[in-house]
Wavefront OBJ file of the C-alpha trace (Angstrom):
o trace
v -45.634 -22.114 -15.920
v -44.475 -18.949 -13.922
v -41.898 -19.520 -11.137
v -43.168 -19.782 -7.645
v -42.459 -16.962 -5.132
v -39.567 -17.900 -2.884
v -40.888 -18.974 0.689
v -41.550 -16.054 2.963
v -41.248 -13.396 0.313
v -45.018 -12.992 -0.140
v -45.541 -12.814 3.580
v -42.754 -10.214 3.917
v -44.595 -8.141 1.302
v -47.888 -8.566 3.083
v -46.207 -7.335 6.346
v -44.820 -4.305 4.674
v -48.243 -3.529 3.313
v -49.928 -4.013 6.631
v -47.265 -2.011 8.500
v -47.396 1.014 6.140
v -51.226 1.131 6.218
v -51.319 0.820 10.011
v -48.776 3.545 10.455
v -50.745 5.668 8.115
v -53.732 5.146 10.314
v -55.563 3.295 7.542
v -55.704 -0.390 8.387
v -56.931 -2.599 5.497
v -59.533 -5.287 5.495
v -58.623 -8.942 4.855
v -60.348 -8.709 1.532
v -58.146 -5.760 0.618
v -54.998 -7.845 1.488
v -56.574 -10.618 -0.753
v -57.024 -8.211 -3.650
v -53.672 -6.548 -3.167
v -51.812 -9.864 -3.542
v -54.103 -11.667 -5.940
v -55.191 -14.478 -3.710
v -58.004 -16.675 -5.023
v -59.390 -17.345 -1.498
v -59.718 -14.874 1.365
v -58.472 -17.625 3.642
v -55.042 -17.490 2.020
v -54.776 -13.830 3.116
v -55.997 -14.867 6.605
v -53.396 -17.508 6.851
v -50.569 -15.137 6.122
v -51.854 -12.580 8.675
v -52.169 -15.285 11.333
v -48.636 -16.436 10.718
v -47.452 -12.832 11.154
v -49.169 -12.826 14.577
v -47.379 -16.090 15.457
v -44.092 -14.396 14.545
v -44.898 -11.502 16.860
v -44.925 -8.950 14.032
v -48.589 -8.243 14.239
v -51.036 -8.221 17.213
v -54.615 -9.366 17.151
v -57.197 -7.000 18.488
v -60.471 -7.810 20.228
v -62.721 -10.589 18.933
v -65.388 -8.289 17.463
v -62.914 -7.496 14.709
v -62.549 -11.120 13.788
v -62.231 -11.755 10.065
v -60.931 -8.273 9.258
v -57.356 -6.919 8.899
v -58.511 -3.964 10.872
v -58.399 -6.447 13.846
v -54.610 -6.402 13.598
v -52.167 -3.873 14.932
v -48.455 -3.461 15.332
v -46.679 -4.439 18.480
v -46.529 -1.583 20.957
v -42.698 -1.413 20.621
v -43.297 -0.629 16.922
v -45.084 2.671 17.588
v -43.897 3.884 20.944
v -41.922 7.093 21.418
v -38.554 5.517 21.062
v -39.206 5.007 17.391
v -40.769 2.456 15.152
v -39.365 -1.217 14.902
v -38.502 -2.487 11.527
v -37.830 -6.110 10.827
v -34.580 -6.812 8.830
v -33.946 -10.130 7.241
v -30.921 -11.859 8.690
v -29.059 -12.761 5.494
v -25.887 -14.481 6.819
v -22.579 -13.916 8.646
v -19.805 -11.361 8.408
v -16.414 -11.723 10.034
v -15.380 -9.051 12.590
v -12.557 -6.650 11.603
v -11.357 -6.714 8.022
v -14.148 -7.523 5.524
v -13.361 -10.442 3.292
v -16.762 -11.693 2.442
v -20.242 -11.949 3.920
v -21.539 -15.566 3.973
v -25.113 -15.676 2.744
v -27.333 -17.908 4.799
v -30.832 -16.545 5.399
v -31.926 -17.310 9.017
v -35.086 -15.264 9.669
v -35.813 -11.808 10.862
v -34.424 -9.491 13.533
v -36.074 -6.424 14.982
v -34.383 -3.025 14.374
v -35.473 -0.052 16.272
v -35.485 3.096 14.210
v -35.279 6.604 15.835
v -37.355 9.364 14.328
v -38.261 7.560 11.102
v -41.229 5.532 10.049
v -40.533 1.797 10.094
v -40.085 0.416 6.615
v -38.937 3.806 5.142
v -35.657 2.088 4.225
v -34.616 -1.361 3.114
v -32.769 -3.053 5.870
v -30.763 -6.201 6.182
v -28.778 -7.723 9.027
v -25.652 -9.835 9.315
v -24.400 -11.883 12.408
v -20.943 -11.172 13.474
v -18.429 -13.906 13.734
v -15.087 -13.604 15.550
v -13.842 -11.566 18.486
v -11.500 -8.887 16.868
v -13.961 -6.055 17.500
v -14.859 -6.812 21.204
v -12.979 -3.587 22.099
v -15.377 -1.524 20.167
v -18.380 -3.257 21.802
v -19.155 -5.615 18.894
v -19.283 -9.197 20.308
v -19.548 -12.644 18.613
v -23.061 -13.455 17.460
v -24.176 -9.728 17.563
v -26.554 -8.768 14.761
v -25.452 -5.721 12.737
v -28.144 -3.974 10.772
v -27.509 -2.090 7.450
v -29.393 -0.024 4.994
v -29.118 -1.107 1.366
v -26.815 1.397 -0.276
v -25.217 2.425 3.000
v -21.351 2.353 3.282
v -20.197 -0.501 5.409
v -18.895 0.467 8.788
v -15.101 1.281 8.939
v -14.601 0.495 5.284
v -13.015 3.337 3.301
v -14.092 3.992 -0.224
v -10.561 4.532 -1.283
v -7.244 3.304 0.349
v -3.624 3.079 -0.968
v -0.386 1.477 0.172
v 3.298 1.647 -1.060
v 6.244 -0.369 -0.011
v 9.845 0.037 -1.002
v 13.201 -1.686 -0.141
v 16.750 -0.648 -0.786
v 19.863 -2.765 -0.267
v 22.833 -0.863 0.964
v 25.834 -3.197 1.552
v 24.958 -5.628 4.358
v 21.827 -3.551 5.306
v 18.425 -3.468 3.825
v 16.283 -0.312 4.275
v 12.578 -0.690 4.020
v 9.670 1.755 4.262
v 5.975 1.915 3.812
v 3.240 4.373 3.284
v -0.404 3.571 4.019
v -3.309 5.951 3.401
v -7.081 5.452 4.224
v -9.902 7.700 3.206
v -12.644 8.610 5.645
v -14.931 5.789 6.878
v -18.464 5.612 8.263
v -18.793 4.243 11.798
v -21.366 4.169 14.658
v -21.271 5.557 18.180
v -22.383 2.602 20.141
v -22.430 4.575 23.395
v -25.873 5.876 22.436
v -29.005 3.904 21.785
v -29.836 3.544 19.117
v -26.387 3.894 17.707
v -25.674 7.165 15.886
v -23.753 7.404 12.638
v -20.313 9.154 12.843
v -17.445 9.664 10.399
v -13.780 8.554 10.959
v -11.274 10.938 9.609
v -8.790 9.816 6.907
v -5.222 9.089 7.932
v -1.694 8.481 6.591
v 0.790 6.170 8.311
v 4.526 5.972 7.571
v 6.634 2.789 8.600
v 10.408 2.467 8.410
v 12.957 -0.149 9.282
v 16.349 -1.562 8.747
v 17.634 -5.184 8.501
v 21.376 -5.658 9.085
v 23.283 -8.746 8.396
v 26.437 -8.502 10.616
v 28.138 -11.553 9.114
v 27.793 -11.168 5.350
v 30.977 -13.083 4.686
v 30.480 -15.995 7.131
v 28.713 -18.553 5.204
v 27.414 -20.385 8.253
v 25.960 -17.268 9.782
v 24.916 -15.439 6.541
v 21.251 -15.630 7.522
v 21.694 -14.006 10.878
v 20.142 -10.577 10.987
v 19.353 -7.684 13.394
v 16.096 -5.971 12.564
v 14.607 -2.653 13.742
v 11.126 -1.522 12.728
v 9.300 1.728 13.446
v 5.637 1.643 12.852
v 3.577 4.941 12.660
v 6.936 6.822 12.380
v 5.321 10.239 12.834
v 2.934 9.180 15.611
v -0.232 9.983 13.729
v -3.426 10.069 15.661
v -6.212 8.070 14.129
v -9.035 5.693 14.981
v -9.920 2.288 13.565
v -13.108 2.233 15.582
v -14.935 5.240 16.965
v -13.819 6.109 20.450
v -10.836 3.754 20.420
v -7.610 5.596 19.515
v -5.097 3.353 17.478
v -1.628 2.532 18.397
v 0.756 5.477 18.224
v 4.501 5.190 17.251
v 5.828 1.708 18.085
v 9.436 0.517 17.818
v 10.196 -3.163 17.386
v 13.618 -4.823 17.625
v 14.638 -8.379 17.071
v 17.449 -10.765 16.161
v 17.075 -13.627 13.646
v 19.644 -16.331 13.884
v 20.236 -18.618 10.991
v 23.039 -21.195 10.795
v 24.098 -23.230 7.818
v 26.418 -26.080 7.653
l 1 2 3 4 5 6 7 8 9 10 11 12 13 14 15 16 17 18 19 20 21 22 23 24 25 26 27 28 29 30 31 32 33 34 35 36 37 38 39 40 41 42 43 44 45 46 47 48 49 50 51 52 53 54 55 56 57 58 59 60 61 62 63 64 65 66 67 68 69 70 71 72 73 74 75 76 77 78 79 80 81 82 83 84 85 86 87 88 89 90 91 92 93 94 95 96 97 98 99 100 101 102 103 104 105 106 107 108 109 110 111 112 113 114 115 116 117 118 119 120 121 122 123 124 125 126 127 128 129 130 131 132 133 134 135 136 137 138 139 140 141 142 143 144 145 146 147 148 149 150 151 152 153 154 155 156 157 158 159 160 161 162 163 164 165 166 167 168 169 170 171 172 173 174 175 176 177 178 179 180 181 182 183 184 185 186 187 188 189 190 191 192 193 194 195 196 197 198 199 200 201 202 203 204 205 206 207 208 209 210 211 212 213 214 215 216 217 218 219 220 221 222 223 224 225 226 227 228 229 230 231 232 233 234 235 236 237 238 239 240 241 242 243 244 245 246 247 248 249 250 251 252 253 254 255 256 257 258 259 260
């Protein structure tokens, strides 16, 4: 026995077939839909089309077209001058900021307006944002972010490298770090729809020193004075388009440790 098609997958394929034919100006009949997807009864094709109407992805025309797929059209927003609307499956959640993992949990479909391209010309999927670390870039919790399969993820470099080193010099410890990130894809959210931009590669150098002023005093051996300089050469870079990152920053602190 052949495995059953996952729920919703057949209807999604029917929608893509209808959408492409409608955008080409060649709407199919219900029987063409039946034949295309191998349904035994025309009522099966009709039921899928009616469900797409209920979901708002197709619109039924006047009653004289009853019983024909030619009686269905795309919603006006799908064909207006602003660009066609594609529907992307919402596949799960993704944390704002650093990407650790996307949690797969299909939740339905979300509309994605495309500018200057025919809807469906690319495979789209969407993830819902969790967390507030990107609110400064206009990305809020529960926002839906759309991606094209094969696209680079936003703000994720293809290559990155880091190097850390420490040197002990008497009661002092010197430490330094080098961080390099390659170029990253991003989006300019000040426009609608957002346009793709590129963030330049950057290199950051950090330095610091930790001094233990009482190396011979057993009870105060853990006491230390720390100075850190982040972004030592004050490099200009952006983690998100339009939001300059922190320049040179100097941090000082005292750590007190007492032993008996």
